[in-house]
N, C-alpha and C positions, 0 to 999 in steps of 0.2 A: 424593491430591492434593486440593487444594480449588478449587473454582470461586467465583466471587463476582461480584455484580452492582454497577455503579458507581454507586450511589445513596446511598453512605454506609453500606450494611448488608451484611455479608458473609454469604453463604449457602453452607454447606459442603455439597458434593456430591462424587460420585466422578469421577474422570477418569482416563484412561490415554492413552498415546502410543504409536503403532505407526510406526516409520520403516522404510522399505524400504532394501535395500542399496545402491540407486542412490546414486552420488555427485552433488555438485552438480557441473554442467558446469563445466570449467575456463575460466578468464577468457581471452578472446582477447587478442591484442597490441593495442597502441594503434591506434585508426582516426581518420580525419579527419572532422570535422563542423563545423557552424557553431552560433553562440551569439549569442542576443540575451537581454534581459532585460524584466520586466513587472512592474507593480504599485508599490507604494511603494519607494524606494531602499533602505530597510532592513526591507522587509516579506516576506510569503510569497507574493506574486504574487496569489493568489486564495483564496477560502474553499473549498478542495477542487477546485473545478472538474469537469472531466469524469469524473472518478474517484469522486466523492462523499465524501470525506473531511472536507469542510467546515471548519468551524473548528479541527479538529485540527491542520492544517498549521501553525498558529501556535505550537502548544504542543509541549514535549518528548514524544516523541523526534523527531518532525519537525523542531521548532525552526527553522521557515522555510527549511531547506535542501532545497528541492524544486525540480522543473522540470515544464514542459510539454514534450511531445514532438511530433515529427512523426508522420505516420501510420506511418512504417516501425517506430518503437518502441512508439507508444501501441497499435497494433494492435488498434482497435475496442474498447479496454478491457482486453484481455488482458495489456497491458503494466504495467496499474497496479500499484503497490508494488514495481517492480523498481528496483534499485540500481546507479548508475553512478559512476564516478569520472570528472572532467572536469579539465582543465588547460590553460591557454594560455601561449604563449611568444612570440607575434607582435607584442607590444607592450611598450614600455619599462615599463608599469606591471604586466605579467603577472609572478607570482612564479615560475611553471613548476611549483608543487606542486599535487598533485592535491587536489580536495575532492570529497566523496562526497554525492551527491544522490538523492532519491526521485522517481520519476515519479508525478505526481499530478493531471495535467492532459493535454489534448489542445491543441497548437498548430496552428491552421488558418491558412489563406491562405498568406502570403509564407514561412512555414516549410516549405513543400512543395517550395520551389524547389531544395533541397539533398537529397540521399539521407538523410541523417540531421541533424536540427536540435534543438537544446536551447533552449527558452526559458526561462531560469532566473528564480527570483525574483531581486529585487534583492539580498537578502542572499546568496545563493548565488554570483551573478555577482561581488559585490564580494569574496568570499572567495577568488577566484583571484588578487587583487591582492597586491602587495608591501604590507607594513606601512604604513598610513597614506596608500595610494593607492587605495582603494576608489573614491572619487569620480571621480577621473582615468579609472579603467577603465570604470566605468559610463558616462562621458561618451563613450566610443568608439561605444558602442551596439551595434555588431555585430562579432564576431570570430570568427577560425578557431581552433578548438579540437581537442584529442584527447580521446578518451573509451574506456573499457573498462567492461564489464559486470563488476560484483563481488557476492559474496554480501551480502545484507542482514543486518546485526547490530544488533539493538534492544537489546543490553546488558542482557538479562534481562527486558524487558518481554514480557508475555504477549500472544498473540493476542486481539483484541478482537472481539465481535459486537455491533455497534450496530444495534438494531431500529429499521426506520423508523416514522416517526410514523402512516403509513397502514395499518400491520399490524393485523390481527384475528384472531379465532378460526379463521377459514378461510383467511387470507391471510398470509404472512410474508416480509418482505422486509428484508434487513439488510446493512448495509457490513461487510466483514471487513478488519480492520487489522492490521498489524506482524508479517505472516508473515516469519520469519527464513529465511536461506538463500536459496532462489530468488526469494522476493518475490512471484511471480505464481502464480496458481491456475489448474490445467487443469481441475479438476471440484470441486463441492460437493456433499454428500449430506446428507440430513436424516433422523433416525430419531425417530419420535414414540412415545415410551415403548418397549414391546418390539415394535413394528411394524418390517417390513423396512425397510432403507435405501431411500429415494427420492431421485432426482436433482433437484437445484435447477437453475433456469436463471439465466444471467448476465441481469440486468436492464438494467444499463449500468454502466460502469466497474467499480468494485469492489463493487458491490451484486448480491446473488443473491436470487431469489425463489422462493416455493413456494406453489402453490394447492392446498389440501386438497379432496378429492373428497367430503368429508362428516364426517370425524371432527374434532373440536376439536383444535386446535393448542395450547391452553392447559390441557388436562385433565391432561397428563402431561408431565416433563421432556423437553425435546428435546436430543438429541444431534447433533454436527455431524462430519461426515468430510471432510477436506480433501485433495485431491491436487494437489501443486504442479507446476509446469510441467515439471520433469524425472522425475515420477513418485513422489515421496515421499508417504507418507501420514501424516496426523496426525489422531487422534480425540480430540474434546473431549466426554467422555460426561457427559450430563446438564448441560451448561453453560448452557441456557436453561431456567430452573426453571419448574414448572407455574405458571400465573397469571402470566406474565410480562407486562410492561406496554410498549406502543409507546413509543419515544423513549429507552428505558434501553439501557445498554451492559453487556453481561456479559462476563466474562473467566474462562478457566480456566488454572491454573497450568502450563500446556504450550505447547510451540513447537517449531518443526522444529529438530532438532540438540540438543535438550535431553534428557538421560537422566532 
């Protein structure tokens, strides 16, 4: 398989995938929550917010269909990347059809007044409306909704590792994006060349970090091993090449659930 860096040049490296036998936890029944919206009426809410996805939330495959979440689902950043279906039926402009959103931000303050709250982008909130009635629904401002957790489906998009601009030969921080299936990560490990696997720490949101004890992190390709929330594992071997540069995004043609 091939890995690539997203700077217009494709770099061929080796990759492999290892998926455990654990299945994605089944979706629960529909549950009640509250919903509001933020940002521009037809926008993505924010530039990634508390998960660190930055401007990617405006672009495919996020495509502005995102949400901030109350602490109960944001979970100090552990919920970043999880996917939900949300629908409304309590207003005449509600279509009753579910829309799929990705958790990309934290909703503070009033969002904590309910056990579960979705502060949707204007785009996602309007998507719950009947055709032609998105503005009428957004004018309501606050709605009761129903939601359920669903597996993430990125339609063939590879897991991405976006290296933070502050990274250097002894310190690596990166946002990890587009994990299919669970969407969330329990653990991330780094392998520097032929060295043993070393755990990375969650820095914040979807950003993970590693501080080298002395060996350069740019001298050899770096492999990354991901463990999802339900215990599945995925290895992107050599995904970050030797001599990597801060600010670049690196991809490997692997994702959870792909053979």
